[in-house]
N, C-alpha and C positions, 0 to 999 in steps of 0.2 A: 080819488078814483074817477075813471072815465065814464062819463054818463052812456047807457045803454044804446041810446038813440044815435049817439055820434059814433059809436063802435059799428053799429049797424049800417051806417052811411059809409064808414071807411070799407067794411067788408064788401059792400055793394059796388064802390069804386074799383076795388081791387079785381072784382069779378068781371067789370065791364073793360078795364085796361088789359089785363093779363089773360083773361079767357074769352076773348073775343070770337074765337072759333067756335065757343059752346054754342052760340045762337046760330050756327050754320051746321048743325048736327044733321046727318042723313036720316031722317025720321021716316021717309017714305021710300018707295021703289022708284028706281029711276029706269029710263029707257036706255038702250045700248048706244053709244056715241062713237064718233070717230076717236082712233087711238091718239094719246097724248104725244106731244113732240118733246124730245129732250132738249137741252142747251146746246148741243152739238148738231142738232138737224139744221137749224138755220146757217150754222157755219159751213156745214157740208152743202146746203144748196146755194150757198153765196159763191162758191167756185165759179170761175169762169167757164165758159162752155168749152168742151174739148174738142179739139181739131180732128181727132180720130178715135173714137173709143176702142177699148181693147176687149176682146173676148177673154172671159176669165171662167174658170170653173172652180167650184166650192164643193169637195166631196163630204166634208165633215169639218165643222168648225164646234168642237164640244166642249162640255164641262169636264176638265182635267183636274179639278180642286180635290174630288173625293170627299166633300164635305157634305154632312147632312145639317138639316136646320136645327138649330140650337134651341132648347126650350130651358126653363128654370131648373129643373132636375135632370138634364141630360141632353138627349137627342131623340129625333125621331127618324124613321125611314124615309122622311121626304127630304129631297135635295135641297141644298141651301140656295142654288142658283138655278136659273132656267134651263131646262134642256134643250130649248129651242134657238139656240144662238146662231145656227146656220141660217135659219130664216132671217133673222135679224141682220145678220151680214149681208145677205142676198139684196135685202130691201136697201140697206146702206149703200151697196154698190150701185144699184139702180138709181138712188137719189143722187149721187155724185155726178153722173153724167159721163165719167171718164171710162166706164166699164159695161161691157154687154155681158150680164151673168148668163151662164148655161147651165141647163138642169142636169146636175150629177149626183145629187144626194138619193134620188129615188130613180137610178138609171134603169134598174130592172123592170120598173113599172112602165117607163117610157119605151124601152126595147119591146115589151110584149105588146104594147098598143100599135107600135109600128109593124110589128110582125103581122098583127090582125089586118092593119091597113094594106100591106103588102099582099097577102094572101087574097083579099077582098079585089084588089085592084087586078091581080092576074086572073079570077075567075071573070071579072067585067070585060078585061081585054079579049079573053078567049071567046066570050059568048056574045058580046055586045058591041063593044068599040075597040077595036085593034089599034086605034091611034091614042088611046089613053096615056097621059104622060106617066113616067115611074115616079116612085116616091122620091123627093130629093134627099141627099145625104145630110147626116148630121153635122151640125157645127163642130169644129174642134177649137179647143182653147189654146192660145197662146202663153197664158198664164195660168198657173194653180196658185190658190190662196189657202194657205194652211195656218194652223195655230189654233187657239182656244182660250178658254177662260183658266188661267193657271193658278189661281189661288183667291181664297176668300177668307179673309182676316177678321175675327169678330172682336169687339171691345179693344179696339186699338186706342181709344180715348173714351173714358167715362167720367161724368163729373155731375155737379149740380150745386144748387144754393138754396137757402130756405131761412125763413125767419118767423118767429111767434111772438106775439107780445098781447098780453092781457086776453089769451084765448083766441086771437085773431092770427093766421098765419098762411103762408103759403109757400111753395117750394117749386122748384124746377131741376129736372134731371135730363141729362141727354147721354147718348151713346154713339159712336161712330164705328162702323165696319168698312171694310175696304176690299174691293175686287181689282184684279189685275188680268189685262188681256194683252196676249202677243199675236200679232199679224205679220205674216211673211209671205212674199211674192216669190214664187219659182217658176223659173223658164222651162217650159214644156220641151224645148228644142235640145237643151243639153243638161237640165236639172240644177242649173245654177240658181242659188239663193240670191235674189237681186236685192231686195230690201227686207228689213225686219223693223217693225214698229213695236214701241211698248207704250201702253196707256194704263193709267190707274184712276180709279173713281172712288170717292168715299160715300158711303151711305149712313144718313143721319136719321136717328130716332130721337124724339124729344117726348117729355112728359111734364104737363104743368097742372098743379092743383092749388086750390085755395079751401080753406077750412075755417069755421068759426065754432068755437067751444066755449060757453059762458053760462054760469049761473045768472039769469035774469032777475030772480027773486028767490026767496026761500023756498028751496025744494023744488024748484023749476029751472030745469036744465035746457038750454037751447044748443042744439048742434047741427050744423050743415057742412055740406062739402061739396065740391065740384071740382072737374078736372077734364082735361083732354090730353091724348096721346097721338102723336103723329109720327108714322113711320114711312119713310121713303121707300117706294116700291122697289124691290131688287131689280124686277125686269127692266124698269125705266133707266136704272143705273147700269145695267148691262148694255142696253140700247145707247145710253150716251157714251159708255165707253168703246164700244164697237165703232159707232159713227166718228168719233175722235179718231180711232185708229186708221179709218179709211181716209180721213181728211188729210192726216199726217203721211199716209202711204201715197196720197196723190201728190202731194207738195213735194216729198222727197224724191219722187219719180220724176216730177218736173225739173227738179234741180240736178239729177242725174242724167236727164236727157232721154228717158224712155218713153215719154210722151209730153205733149205741150198743149196749150189752149189756144183758141181762135184769135185771142186778143193780141198775140204776138209776144215777142221776146222780152220787151219792156215790162209788159204787165206780169208775165211770169216771173221776172226777177223781182219785181217789187212783192209778189206773194210769197216768194222763197225767203226774202230778207226779213219780211214780217215775222214769217214761221219761225226762222232760226234765232230771231231776237227773242220771241217768246220761249223758245226752248232753252236759250241760254238763262233767262230769268227763272225758269221752272227747275233747271238744273241746280241753281243757286239755292234752293229751298228745299230743306230736309222734309221727313216725313209729316212732321207736325207744324208744317208752314213756318218755319224758323229760317229766316233768310240767311243764307250762308255765302255772304260776299266781302267779308272781313278783310282788308288788306294785311298780309304778312310783312313783317320787316320793322324798321326804326319808326319812331314817332316824335315829332317836335310839336310841343303844345305851347301855345299862348293863351293865358286866361286872366280873369280879372274877377274880383268878388268882394268879400267883406271878413274882417277878422273881430273876434269877440274875447275880450280878456277876462279870465275868470281867476282873479287873485284875491288879495285880502280886503278890497273895496267892495261894497255892496252895489255901488253905482257902475253900470256896465254899459257903455255905449259902443255901437258898432264902428269900426274903421274901415278904411279901404285896403285892399291887397291887390298886388299885381304879380304875376308869376310866368316865368320862362323856364319849361322843362324839356329834358331830352330823355327818351327811353330806348334802350338797346334791348333788341329781342335776342333772347337766348334760346328759348324753346316756344313752342306754340302757346304754353300757358304762363311762362315766365319771362320778364323782362327786368332790366335794371338800368338806372340813371339818375342824373344829378337834376336839381332844380334850384334856382334862385328866385327870390321873392322879395318885393318891397312892400312893407306893411305898416300900419299904424295901429297901436294898441292904446285904447282911450278909456279912462275911467273918469272923464269929466274933469272937474277942478282938482280932484284928487291926485290924478296921475294921468300923463299924456306923454308919448314918445314914439318916434319912428326907428324902425329897424330893417336891417338887410338879413334875410333868412338864407341860409345854404343846407341843402337837404340832400341826402343819398337814399334812394328808395328802391326796394325790392318789390315788384308787383305781380300779383297771381290773377290771371285773366280766368274767370270762371266759364265763361262760354266764348272761348277765342274765335271760333269761326261764325259767330252769330252777327247779325247787322246791328242789334242791340246788345251790347255785351257789358255785364257787371264785372267789376274787379275789386280786389282787396289789395292794400298795400301798407307797408311799414318800413322804418329806418330809422337813422339818426341824422343829427345835424347840428347847427349852431345859429345862434342870434348875434348880430353885431349892432350896436347903437349907431344909427345914422343921423339922429337928431339931438337936439339938447332937451333933457329931460325937465319936466315941469316940476319936479321935485329933487331934493338932494340925492345924488347917485351913491347908492351903498356899494355897488360893484365898481371899482376905479377902473377895471380894465375894459368893462363895457362889453365884454363876450360872455356868452351863456350857453352852455351845452344843453342838448334836449334830445329826445326821442319823440317820433310821431307815427301814427298809424291812421288809416282811413278807409272810406270805401267811395267808388265812383261809378259811373254808368258812361260808357262810350257808345255814340251813335254814328255809325258810318254812313255818310251821306253819299258818297262816291269813292271810287279808287284813290283820290288823292286829298280828301278833306273829311272831317267829322267833327261832330260835337262832343266835348267832355264836360260832364258835371261831377263835382266830387265834394265831400265833407271830411274835415281833418281834425284830429285831436293831438294837440302839442303838449307834451309833458315836459317841463322845465326843470333841470336839476338843481334849482336853486329857489328860495323864497324871496329873493331881492330883486325879481325883475320889475316888481312895481315900487321899488324903494322902500318897501315896508316888510318887516319880519313879524309874522303874527300866527302863531299856532304851530303844528307840526307838519301841515301839509305844504308841498311846494307849489308855486304858481303854474298856471297852465293856461292855455288859449285854444280857441276854435279858428278854423279858416274854412270858409265856403267859396267855392268858386265855379265859374262857368267859362268854358274856353274853346277854342278853335284847335283842331288837330290837323297837322300836316304829316300825311304818310309819305316816307322819303323812298319806299319802294313799292312797285306796282305788282298787282296779280298778273301771272302769266295769261295772256289772251286765249279765250277759248278756241282750239283749233278748228272747230266746226264753224264757229261764227267768223273767224279769219277766212276759212275757204269760202263761205258764203259772200264775203265781201270782195275776194278775189273774182269771182264769179260775176 
């Protein structure tokens, strides 16, 4: 039984390591502070200066999700995302330096105030100063920026982990939500939509707790618990997504020639190339951060590893194994192909021999488009003796027929190369493989290997990336 003192020390250590934020709890009131920056704020402000900022008008960049804030037993009448996205967008446009925002959200207020100023000036001109200059005209916009927050998806990923031992335990839970923002630039001269960008941002919520529940002595129960929950502010997530959308719009506008920076063509092209490289990488990743760049086509694999005999002898020594394999792609999930292996089966002094193995396998790829793809396979084959057995050979032909099945994992490193890890069970249709017949069970052996894949067909190049290269 674990002493109470040691359990208490363990619980305290868990508290210090896992709940460090516990000691930073906001127990007192704090003063107002400057608003927090998002991860995209520095990205937006790192843009090179614009050669000629463009006047833009934003009438409304609204919440188009129709989502209400979710609670445990339903929903409330509070909206899930901020209704001030227009203000956030205007601030992002100002921070970029490529746009001059013009007030349009409350145009009626501006028009009323200008009418007051105009009437006052007219009275002043008539009575006091005939040379008073008139009110200057309003600026007009060359571009309209439209769009909005188009979706708010809750609980796209939920999960957690926990453990308890002798009354001491802890757990962690998390949840991910997701917002999606669309932003488009419209020409005021002819109404043409020049560019549309699309940005998504996940919102993370985490909960961590630790507890201690133990009888320290007879009829004396000690119970303690602590925990902390952290929720990423939705407003900051909206700010991050809107600022990233403005950054993307600036770069794609530079690439299309709508505006440029003061640093010249070389700096603009470098910025565009970096952006499209990032975009190509992002487009190869699915919603749950699964990398989707697995090449489609045939695979040539060279691998090496070890074989382990499991026959009628208790002594089992690992032997070497080398394999050359070709897989012909039939569909995205299925492929078929032969393999040839040279291997050693070793039971020490009791049995030793070398074999050539020829197999034909059908492979099923579980996640065919993932960068890290598990697969299952099975098929049939034969073993041919390639060496001289250490014991008297019971099978005079030296040929053994078998079936095999296994599982593996492919890791795509590039469009041409990848790694391959596999484990295989080989069932021989004979009990004479180790030159001994004992019992009713036939002999079998295992193969374990690690190899290099060569992809014989390449992915088609991303047309957007190709376009950026040409430019």
